ROKEFI-371212 format. One record per residue (C-alpha): x, y, z; chain; residue number from 0; residue in three letters. Coordinates in Angstrom, 1 decimal. Last residue first. Example, Ala and Ser with C-alpha at 12.3 -4.5 7.8 and 13.67 -1.06 7.14 Angstrom:
residues 2
SITE:13.7:-1.1:7.1:A:1:ser
SITE:12.3:-4.5:7.8:A:0:ala
END
This chain:
residues 416
SITE:-13.7:-70.4:0.5:A:415:phe
SITE:-12.1:-68.1:3.1:A:414:asn
SITE:-12.5:-69.9:6.3:A:413:glu
SITE:-11.8:-73.4:5.0:A:412:lys
SITE:-8.9:-72.3:2.9:A:411:leu
SITE:-7.3:-70.5:5.9:A:410:trp
SITE:-7.9:-73.6:8.1:A:409:leu
SITE:-6.3:-75.8:5.5:A:408:gly
SITE:-3.2:-73.5:5.3:A:407:leu
SITE:-3.0:-73.5:9.1:A:406:arg
SITE:-3.1:-77.3:9.2:A:405:gly
SITE:-0.6:-77.5:6.4:A:404:phe
SITE:1.9:-75.4:8.3:A:403:leu
SITE:1.2:-77.2:11.6:A:402:gly
SITE:-0.9:-76.4:14.7:A:401:ser
SITE:-4.0:-75.4:12.8:A:400:ala
SITE:-5.9:-78.5:13.5:A:399:ala
SITE:-5.2:-78.1:17.2:A:398:ala
SITE:-6.6:-74.6:17.2:A:397:thr
SITE:-9.6:-75.6:15.1:A:396:glu
SITE:-10.4:-78.5:17.5:A:395:ser
SITE:-9.9:-76.3:20.5:A:394:arg
SITE:-12.3:-73.7:19.3:A:393:arg
SITE:-10.8:-70.3:18.5:A:392:arg
SITE:-11.3:-67.4:20.9:A:391:arg
SITE:-14.0:-64.9:20.9:A:390:ile
SITE:-13.1:-61.3:22.0:A:389:pro
SITE:-10.0:-61.2:19.6:A:388:glu
SITE:-8.5:-57.7:19.6:A:387:gly
SITE:-7.5:-57.7:23.3:A:386:ala
SITE:-8.4:-60.4:25.8:A:385:pro
SITE:-8.9:-58.7:29.2:A:384:leu
SITE:-5.9:-58.5:31.4:A:383:leu
SITE:-5.4:-54.8:31.0:A:382:val
SITE:-9.0:-54.2:32.0:A:381:his
SITE:-8.3:-55.9:35.3:A:380:val
SITE:-5.5:-53.4:36.1:A:379:leu
SITE:-7.8:-50.5:35.2:A:378:leu
SITE:-10.4:-52.1:37.5:A:377:gly
SITE:-8.0:-51.8:40.5:A:376:ala
SITE:-7.8:-48.0:39.8:A:375:cys
SITE:-11.5:-47.7:39.6:A:374:thr
SITE:-12.3:-49.7:42.7:A:373:ala
SITE:-10.0:-47.6:44.9:A:372:phe
SITE:-12.6:-45.4:46.6:A:371:ala
SITE:-14.8:-48.4:47.2:A:370:pro
SITE:-12.3:-49.8:49.8:A:369:gly
SITE:-9.3:-52.2:49.4:A:368:ala
SITE:-6.6:-49.6:49.4:A:367:val
SITE:-6.0:-49.2:53.1:A:366:ala
SITE:-6.9:-52.9:53.7:A:365:asp
SITE:-3.9:-54.0:51.6:A:364:ala
SITE:-4.6:-55.3:48.1:A:363:leu
SITE:-2.5:-58.4:47.3:A:362:gly
SITE:-4.6:-59.9:44.6:A:361:his
SITE:-6.7:-57.9:42.1:A:360:val
SITE:-10.2:-59.2:41.1:A:359:arg
SITE:-12.2:-58.1:44.2:A:358:met
SITE:-12.2:-54.3:44.3:A:357:pro
SITE:-15.0:-53.1:46.6:A:356:arg
SITE:-18.6:-52.3:45.8:A:355:gly
SITE:-21.1:-51.2:48.5:A:354:met
SITE:-24.6:-52.7:48.1:A:353:arg
SITE:-27.9:-51.4:47.0:A:352:val
SITE:-31.2:-53.2:46.3:A:351:gln
SITE:-33.4:-50.8:44.3:A:350:lys
SITE:-36.0:-48.1:44.8:A:349:asp
SITE:-33.7:-45.5:43.4:A:348:leu
SITE:-34.5:-42.9:46.0:A:347:ile
SITE:-34.8:-45.2:49.1:A:346:leu
SITE:-32.0:-47.6:48.1:A:345:ala
SITE:-29.8:-44.6:47.4:A:344:ala
SITE:-30.7:-43.1:50.8:A:343:leu
SITE:-29.7:-46.3:52.6:A:342:asp
SITE:-26.4:-46.5:50.8:A:341:arg
SITE:-25.6:-42.9:51.3:A:340:val
SITE:-26.3:-43.0:55.1:A:339:gly
SITE:-22.7:-42.5:56.2:A:338:ser
SITE:-20.4:-41.2:53.5:A:337:leu
SITE:-18.5:-44.0:51.8:A:336:gln
SITE:-20.2:-43.4:48.5:A:335:ser
SITE:-18.2:-40.1:48.1:A:334:ala
SITE:-15.0:-42.2:47.8:A:333:gly
SITE:-16.1:-44.1:44.8:A:332:gly
SITE:-18.2:-47.2:44.4:A:331:thr
SITE:-21.9:-48.0:44.8:A:330:leu
SITE:-23.5:-51.2:43.4:A:329:val
SITE:-27.2:-51.2:42.3:A:328:val
SITE:-29.5:-54.2:41.7:A:327:arg
SITE:-33.2:-53.9:40.8:A:326:arg
SITE:-32.9:-54.9:37.2:A:325:gly
SITE:-30.5:-53.1:34.8:A:324:ala
SITE:-32.7:-53.8:31.9:A:323:leu
SITE:-35.5:-51.9:33.6:A:322:asn
SITE:-33.4:-48.7:34.0:A:321:asp
SITE:-31.9:-49.0:30.5:A:320:phe
SITE:-34.5:-46.8:28.8:A:319:gly
SITE:-32.1:-43.8:28.7:A:318:ser
SITE:-34.6:-41.4:30.2:A:317:ala
SITE:-35.2:-43.6:33.2:A:316:glu
SITE:-31.5:-44.0:33.8:A:315:leu
SITE:-30.8:-40.3:33.5:A:314:arg
SITE:-33.7:-39.5:35.8:A:313:ser
SITE:-32.5:-41.9:38.5:A:312:arg
SITE:-28.9:-40.5:38.3:A:311:val
SITE:-30.3:-37.0:38.7:A:310:leu
SITE:-32.3:-38.1:41.7:A:309:glu
SITE:-29.2:-39.6:43.2:A:308:leu
SITE:-27.3:-36.4:42.9:A:307:thr
SITE:-30.1:-34.2:44.2:A:306:glu
SITE:-30.6:-36.5:47.2:A:305:glu
SITE:-26.9:-36.2:48.0:A:304:val
SITE:-27.1:-32.4:47.8:A:303:arg
SITE:-30.3:-32.3:49.9:A:302:pro
SITE:-28.8:-34.6:52.6:A:301:gln
SITE:-25.6:-32.8:53.3:A:300:ile
SITE:-26.9:-29.4:54.5:A:299:val
SITE:-29.6:-30.8:56.7:A:298:gly
SITE:-27.1:-33.4:58.0:A:297:thr
SITE:-24.8:-30.5:59.2:A:296:leu
SITE:-27.8:-28.7:60.8:A:295:ile
SITE:-28.9:-32.0:62.5:A:294:ser
SITE:-25.4:-32.3:64.1:A:293:lys
SITE:-26.3:-29.4:66.4:A:292:pro
SITE:-24.1:-26.3:66.1:A:291:val
SITE:-21.2:-25.0:68.3:A:290:pro
SITE:-19.5:-22.0:66.7:A:289:asn
SITE:-15.7:-22.0:67.2:A:288:ala
SITE:-14.3:-18.9:68.7:A:287:his
SITE:-12.2:-20.9:71.2:A:286:his
SITE:-10.5:-22.4:68.1:A:285:his
SITE:-8.5:-19.2:67.6:A:284:asn
SITE:-7.5:-18.6:64.0:A:283:asp
SITE:-10.9:-17.1:63.0:A:282:glu
SITE:-11.1:-16.1:59.4:A:281:gly
SITE:-13.8:-18.5:58.4:A:280:val
SITE:-15.5:-20.0:61.5:A:279:leu
SITE:-14.5:-23.2:63.2:A:278:pro
SITE:-17.6:-25.4:63.7:A:277:val
SITE:-17.8:-27.3:67.0:A:276:asp
SITE:-20.3:-30.1:66.7:A:275:ile
SITE:-23.2:-30.8:69.1:A:274:met
SITE:-25.1:-34.0:69.4:A:273:glu
SITE:-28.6:-33.5:70.9:A:272:lys
SITE:-30.5:-32.6:67.7:A:271:glu
SITE:-28.8:-35.4:65.7:A:270:asp
SITE:-30.0:-38.1:68.2:A:269:ser
SITE:-33.2:-39.0:66.3:A:268:ala
SITE:-31.3:-39.7:63.0:A:267:ser
SITE:-31.1:-37.8:59.8:A:266:ala
SITE:-29.8:-39.4:56.6:A:265:leu
SITE:-26.9:-38.4:54.4:A:264:ala
SITE:-24.5:-38.3:57.3:A:263:ser
SITE:-21.5:-36.2:58.2:A:262:gly
SITE:-19.7:-36.5:61.5:A:261:tyr
SITE:-16.1:-37.5:60.9:A:260:leu
SITE:-15.8:-37.3:57.1:A:259:thr
SITE:-18.2:-34.3:56.6:A:258:lys
SITE:-16.7:-32.5:59.5:A:257:met
SITE:-13.1:-32.9:58.1:A:256:arg
SITE:-14.2:-31.8:54.6:A:255:glu
SITE:-15.8:-28.7:56.1:A:254:ala
SITE:-12.7:-28.0:58.2:A:253:his
SITE:-10.5:-28.0:55.1:A:252:ala
SITE:-13.1:-25.9:53.2:A:251:leu
SITE:-13.0:-23.2:55.8:A:250:pro
SITE:-16.3:-22.6:57.8:A:249:thr
SITE:-19.2:-20.4:57.2:A:248:ser
SITE:-21.8:-23.1:58.1:A:247:leu
SITE:-23.8:-23.1:54.9:A:246:gly
SITE:-20.9:-22.1:52.6:A:245:arg
SITE:-18.4:-24.6:53.9:A:244:ala
SITE:-21.0:-27.3:54.2:A:243:ile
SITE:-22.2:-26.7:50.6:A:242:asp
SITE:-18.6:-26.8:49.4:A:241:ser
SITE:-18.0:-30.2:51.1:A:240:thr
SITE:-21.1:-31.6:49.5:A:239:val
SITE:-20.0:-30.2:46.1:A:238:his
SITE:-16.6:-31.9:46.7:A:237:leu
SITE:-18.3:-35.3:47.0:A:236:gly
SITE:-19.6:-35.2:43.5:A:235:gly
SITE:-21.8:-33.5:40.9:A:234:ile
SITE:-21.3:-33.3:37.1:A:233:pro
SITE:-23.6:-36.3:36.4:A:232:val
SITE:-22.3:-39.0:34.1:A:231:ser
SITE:-23.5:-41.6:31.6:A:230:asp
SITE:-22.6:-45.1:30.3:A:229:ile
SITE:-24.8:-47.8:28.9:A:228:tyr
SITE:-24.4:-51.4:27.7:A:227:val
SITE:-21.4:-52.8:29.7:A:226:val
SITE:-21.2:-56.5:29.0:A:225:gln
SITE:-21.7:-59.7:31.0:A:224:ser
SITE:-25.4:-60.1:29.8:A:223:asp
SITE:-26.2:-56.7:31.3:A:222:phe
SITE:-24.1:-54.0:32.8:A:221:phe
SITE:-25.2:-50.4:33.3:A:220:val
SITE:-22.6:-47.8:34.1:A:219:ala
SITE:-23.0:-44.4:35.8:A:218:ile
SITE:-20.6:-41.6:36.7:A:217:thr
SITE:-20.8:-39.2:39.6:A:216:thr
SITE:-18.4:-36.3:39.1:A:215:thr
SITE:-16.1:-34.0:41.1:A:214:gly
SITE:-15.2:-36.0:44.2:A:213:gly
SITE:-16.3:-39.4:42.9:A:212:gly
SITE:-19.5:-41.4:43.2:A:211:met
SITE:-19.2:-44.4:40.9:A:210:asp
SITE:-22.7:-45.7:40.4:A:209:ile
SITE:-22.9:-49.3:39.0:A:208:leu
SITE:-26.2:-50.4:37.7:A:207:thr
SITE:-26.8:-54.1:37.5:A:206:val
SITE:-28.2:-56.7:35.1:A:205:gly
SITE:-28.5:-60.5:35.2:A:204:leu
SITE:-25.1:-61.3:33.7:A:203:asp
SITE:-23.0:-58.5:35.2:A:202:arg
SITE:-24.5:-59.2:38.6:A:201:glu
SITE:-23.9:-63.0:38.3:A:200:asp
SITE:-20.3:-62.4:37.4:A:199:asp
SITE:-19.5:-60.3:40.5:A:198:val
SITE:-19.0:-56.6:40.2:A:197:leu
SITE:-16.3:-54.5:41.9:A:196:ala
SITE:-13.2:-54.8:39.6:A:195:ala
SITE:-14.7:-54.7:36.1:A:194:leu
SITE:-17.4:-52.4:37.3:A:193:gly
SITE:-14.9:-49.8:38.5:A:192:ala
SITE:-13.2:-49.8:35.1:A:191:ala
SITE:-16.5:-49.3:33.3:A:190:tyr
SITE:-17.5:-46.5:35.8:A:189:pro
SITE:-14.2:-44.7:35.2:A:188:ser
SITE:-14.0:-44.6:31.4:A:187:val
SITE:-10.8:-46.3:30.2:A:186:val
SITE:-7.8:-44.8:28.4:A:185:val
SITE:-5.1:-47.1:27.2:A:184:gly
SITE:-1.3:-47.5:26.9:A:183:arg
SITE:-0.4:-43.9:27.7:A:182:val
SITE:3.4:-43.8:27.6:A:181:asp
SITE:5.0:-42.1:30.6:A:180:leu
SITE:7.5:-39.2:30.5:A:179:his
SITE:5.4:-37.2:33.1:A:178:cys
SITE:4.6:-34.8:30.2:A:177:arg
SITE:3.0:-37.9:28.6:A:176:met
SITE:0.5:-38.1:31.5:A:175:val
SITE:-0.4:-34.4:31.0:A:174:cys
SITE:-0.8:-34.9:27.2:A:173:gly
SITE:-3.1:-37.9:27.8:A:172:val
SITE:-5.4:-35.9:30.1:A:171:leu
SITE:-5.4:-32.8:27.9:A:170:asn
SITE:-6.1:-34.9:24.8:A:169:arg
SITE:-9.0:-36.8:26.5:A:168:ile
SITE:-10.6:-33.7:27.8:A:167:ala
SITE:-10.3:-31.9:24.5:A:166:ser
SITE:-11.8:-34.8:22.5:A:165:thr
SITE:-15.0:-34.9:24.6:A:164:thr
SITE:-15.8:-38.4:25.7:A:163:ala
SITE:-16.9:-41.6:24.0:A:162:ser
SITE:-18.3:-45.1:24.6:A:161:ile
SITE:-19.4:-47.1:21.6:A:160:ala
SITE:-21.6:-50.1:22.2:A:159:his
SITE:-21.5:-52.3:19.1:A:158:val
SITE:-24.3:-54.6:18.0:A:157:his
SITE:-22.9:-57.1:15.5:A:156:val
SITE:-24.5:-58.3:12.3:A:155:gly
SITE:-24.1:-61.3:10.1:A:154:leu
SITE:-26.0:-61.4:6.8:A:153:arg
SITE:-26.9:-64.4:4.6:A:152:gln
SITE:-27.3:-67.0:7.3:A:151:gly
SITE:-25.9:-70.2:8.9:A:150:tyr
SITE:-24.8:-70.9:12.4:A:149:met
SITE:-21.5:-72.6:13.5:A:148:gly
SITE:-20.2:-69.5:15.1:A:147:arg
SITE:-23.0:-67.0:16.0:A:146:pro
SITE:-22.2:-66.7:19.7:A:145:asp
SITE:-24.5:-64.6:21.9:A:144:arg
SITE:-27.5:-64.2:19.5:A:143:ile
SITE:-30.2:-61.8:20.8:A:142:gly
SITE:-31.2:-60.6:17.4:A:141:arg
SITE:-32.7:-62.1:14.2:A:140:ser
SITE:-32.2:-59.6:11.5:A:139:gly
SITE:-30.6:-62.0:9.0:A:138:asp
SITE:-28.2:-63.2:11.8:A:137:ile
SITE:-27.8:-60.9:14.8:A:136:ser
SITE:-25.0:-60.5:17.3:A:135:tyr
SITE:-24.6:-59.0:20.8:A:134:gly
SITE:-22.7:-56.5:23.0:A:133:val
SITE:-19.6:-56.0:20.9:A:132:pro
SITE:-17.6:-53.2:22.7:A:131:ile
SITE:-16.2:-50.1:20.9:A:130:ala
SITE:-14.4:-48.1:23.6:A:129:his
SITE:-12.7:-44.7:23.7:A:128:leu
SITE:-14.5:-42.9:20.9:A:127:asn
SITE:-13.6:-39.3:20.6:A:126:thr
SITE:-15.9:-36.3:20.8:A:125:arg
SITE:-15.8:-32.9:19.2:A:124:asp
SITE:-18.3:-33.9:16.4:A:123:ala
SITE:-19.2:-37.6:16.8:A:122:val
SITE:-16.5:-40.1:16.1:A:121:asp
SITE:-17.2:-42.7:13.4:A:120:pro
SITE:-17.5:-46.4:14.6:A:119:val
SITE:-14.8:-48.2:12.8:A:118:gln
SITE:-14.6:-50.9:15.5:A:117:arg
SITE:-17.8:-52.5:14.2:A:116:gly
SITE:-16.2:-53.1:10.8:A:115:gln
SITE:-13.2:-54.9:12.4:A:114:asp
SITE:-15.7:-56.8:14.6:A:113:his
SITE:-17.7:-57.9:11.5:A:112:val
SITE:-14.5:-59.1:9.9:A:111:lys
SITE:-13.2:-60.9:13.0:A:110:arg
SITE:-16.5:-62.7:13.5:A:109:ile
SITE:-16.5:-63.7:9.8:A:108:asp
SITE:-13.0:-65.1:10.2:A:107:thr
SITE:-14.0:-67.0:13.3:A:106:asp
SITE:-16.6:-69.0:11.5:A:105:gly
SITE:-20.2:-68.6:10.2:A:104:ile
SITE:-21.3:-71.5:8.1:A:103:glu
SITE:-22.1:-70.4:4.6:A:102:his
SITE:-25.2:-68.4:3.5:A:101:gly
SITE:-23.3:-65.7:1.7:A:100:gly
SITE:-21.7:-64.1:4.8:A:99:val
SITE:-22.6:-60.5:4.0:A:98:ala
SITE:-21.5:-58.0:6.7:A:97:ile
SITE:-23.5:-56.0:9.2:A:96:glu
SITE:-22.9:-53.2:11.7:A:95:his
SITE:-25.4:-52.1:14.3:A:94:ile
SITE:-24.9:-49.0:16.5:A:93:ser
SITE:-25.2:-48.4:20.3:A:92:thr
SITE:-24.5:-45.1:21.9:A:91:arg
SITE:-22.5:-44.0:25.0:A:90:ser
SITE:-21.6:-41.1:27.2:A:89:ser
SITE:-18.6:-39.6:29.0:A:88:pro
SITE:-19.0:-35.9:29.8:A:87:asn
SITE:-15.3:-35.0:29.5:A:86:gly
SITE:-14.5:-36.0:33.0:A:85:gly
SITE:-14.3:-39.5:34.6:A:84:ser
SITE:-11.2:-40.6:32.6:A:83:ile
SITE:-9.0:-43.5:33.6:A:82:asn
SITE:-5.4:-44.3:32.8:A:81:val
SITE:-3.4:-47.3:31.6:A:80:ile
SITE:0.3:-46.6:32.4:A:79:val
SITE:3.7:-46.6:30.7:A:78:gly
SITE:7.4:-46.8:31.3:A:77:glu
SITE:7.5:-48.2:34.9:A:76:ile
SITE:10.5:-48.3:37.2:A:75:thr
SITE:10.6:-51.1:39.8:A:74:glu
SITE:11.3:-51.4:43.5:A:73:gly
SITE:7.5:-51.9:44.0:A:72:ala
SITE:7.3:-49.4:46.9:A:71:met
SITE:9.6:-46.9:45.3:A:70:gln
SITE:7.7:-47.2:42.0:A:69:glu
SITE:4.4:-46.6:43.7:A:68:ala
SITE:5.7:-43.5:45.5:A:67:ala
SITE:7.2:-42.2:42.2:A:66:his
SITE:3.9:-42.8:40.3:A:65:val
SITE:1.9:-40.8:42.9:A:64:ala
SITE:4.3:-38.0:43.1:A:63:asn
SITE:4.6:-37.7:39.3:A:62:leu
SITE:0.8:-37.7:38.9:A:61:met
SITE:0.4:-34.9:41.5:A:60:ala
SITE:3.1:-32.9:39.8:A:59:gln
SITE:1.5:-33.3:36.4:A:58:gln
SITE:-1.9:-32.1:37.7:A:57:ala
SITE:-0.3:-29.0:39.1:A:56:ala
SITE:1.6:-28.2:35.9:A:55:asp
SITE:-1.3:-29.0:33.5:A:54:leu
SITE:-3.9:-26.9:35.3:A:53:asp
SITE:-7.5:-27.5:34.3:A:52:ile
SITE:-7.4:-31.2:33.7:A:51:val
SITE:-10.9:-32.8:33.7:A:50:ala
SITE:-12.5:-35.0:36.3:A:49:gly
SITE:-14.9:-32.4:37.6:A:48:thr
SITE:-11.9:-30.2:38.3:A:47:lys
SITE:-8.3:-31.4:38.2:A:46:ile
SITE:-5.2:-29.1:38.8:A:45:gly
SITE:-4.2:-30.8:42.0:A:44:arg
SITE:-5.1:-34.3:43.3:A:43:ser
SITE:-4.1:-35.5:46.7:A:42:ala
SITE:-1.6:-38.3:46.4:A:41:gln
SITE:-1.6:-42.1:46.6:A:40:his
SITE:1.1:-44.4:45.3:A:39:gly
SITE:0.9:-48.2:45.6:A:38:val
SITE:3.3:-50.9:44.5:A:37:gly
SITE:3.3:-54.7:44.3:A:36:val
SITE:-0.3:-55.6:43.6:A:35:leu
SITE:-0.9:-59.1:42.1:A:34:arg
SITE:-2.6:-59.3:38.8:A:33:ala
SITE:-4.0:-62.5:37.3:A:32:ser
SITE:-3.3:-64.4:34.1:A:31:gly
SITE:-0.8:-66.8:35.7:A:30:asn
SITE:1.1:-64.0:37.3:A:29:glu
SITE:1.0:-60.4:36.2:A:28:val
SITE:2.8:-58.1:38.5:A:27:arg
SITE:1.0:-55.0:39.7:A:26:ala
SITE:1.7:-51.3:40.0:A:25:ile
SITE:-1.1:-49.1:41.2:A:24:phe
SITE:-1.0:-45.3:41.0:A:23:cys
SITE:-3.6:-43.1:42.7:A:22:val
SITE:-4.5:-39.4:42.2:A:21:thr
SITE:-7.0:-38.0:44.6:A:20:lys
SITE:-9.7:-35.3:44.8:A:19:thr
SITE:-10.8:-34.7:41.2:A:18:thr
SITE:-9.6:-38.1:40.0:A:17:gly
SITE:-6.7:-39.4:38.0:A:16:val
SITE:-6.5:-43.2:38.5:A:15:asp
SITE:-3.2:-44.4:37.1:A:14:leu
SITE:-2.7:-48.1:36.4:A:13:ala
SITE:0.6:-49.9:35.9:A:12:ala
SITE:1.5:-53.4:34.5:A:11:val
SITE:4.5:-55.4:35.2:A:10:leu
SITE:5.3:-58.8:33.7:A:9:gly
SITE:9.0:-58.3:33.2:A:8:asn
SITE:8.5:-57.8:29.5:A:7:arg
SITE:5.9:-55.1:30.1:A:6:thr
SITE:2.1:-55.6:30.0:A:5:val
SITE:0.1:-52.8:28.3:A:4:pro
SITE:1.4:-53.7:24.8:A:3:ala
SITE:1.7:-50.5:22.8:A:2:lys
SITE:-1.3:-49.2:20.8:A:1:lys
SITE:-1.7:-46.0:22.9:A:0:met
END
């Protein structure tokens, strides 16, 4: 997973492995931005609550999605960056410090403290996926964005470590590798969705992104341009479908169809008058369909969506990041497209809510420009982020280091 994510011909590929769908995007990197050239979209198999439960079935869905994207792009890919929404993703923040001896803090000190911050130890049975610097401190004084040029005895970095269960990560990576593809990165779903769907001001001022998938609902809080909190709730759109199938005694396929065509998370005055034909389990003849008012369908859907949003609210309140995120919420994921979800979320969370769509990838067709594809687009955006060196050199230092003696002088300046 240490290989360069961008190939020699400028291609990069992302694989979104979800509970209900598997999507592959292939993009060409041009002038620092990604332009989509291939799309593959398949119904998922062998995935439950975002985790692999059947290697063969999941592998086949991945192969089909990747093959369709390769055919559209006219290219063959060797590796992908993949998301993970299962494995109970969570986060914790730790502080790491180094001694700087009172001299002016430079790029070398930043690199040293970053290197130490990346060595966040794994918790038992969990593996760290991201170690993101979210702020600096000098001699205990916090809230520093860029410490370069300042003076102090000790330089600290606040690192946000995001982890998931080791077994879920290994099963996902192993399944992708069985498709003869290199895994060039694993990114948690809400972080990826936020990279694609959030505007800069939202990430600066504070926002909560809720990615409502088929098997899980994942949460990411962004503040000061960084993701500062990750959590998940093991409930998604498939649970709504299952409730409909049980409550109305109809097959799962018909329950999903009714949810898509007629479902709503909020009741309306006309629900009692509008009738829906509900095919019954075991009945092949549609003449035996049971007509029910739409209000019954809404009465099944609304409690499950309310439960999901209330769990999200309680997780945010317990974490202490609810106030930091402000009053802004962005919804992504296929389950967020259900009618009435946005209004219900605004009511339960008491925040301003908008639907999030991928904005930072060029060439998206209308069919793949909705909230359900924000995570896959965000994986492409993640590839383009600066790797290994979050803070770039100043122009004067870069110019000074252009020659052999310039580089030698810069090394002496930074180390003595």
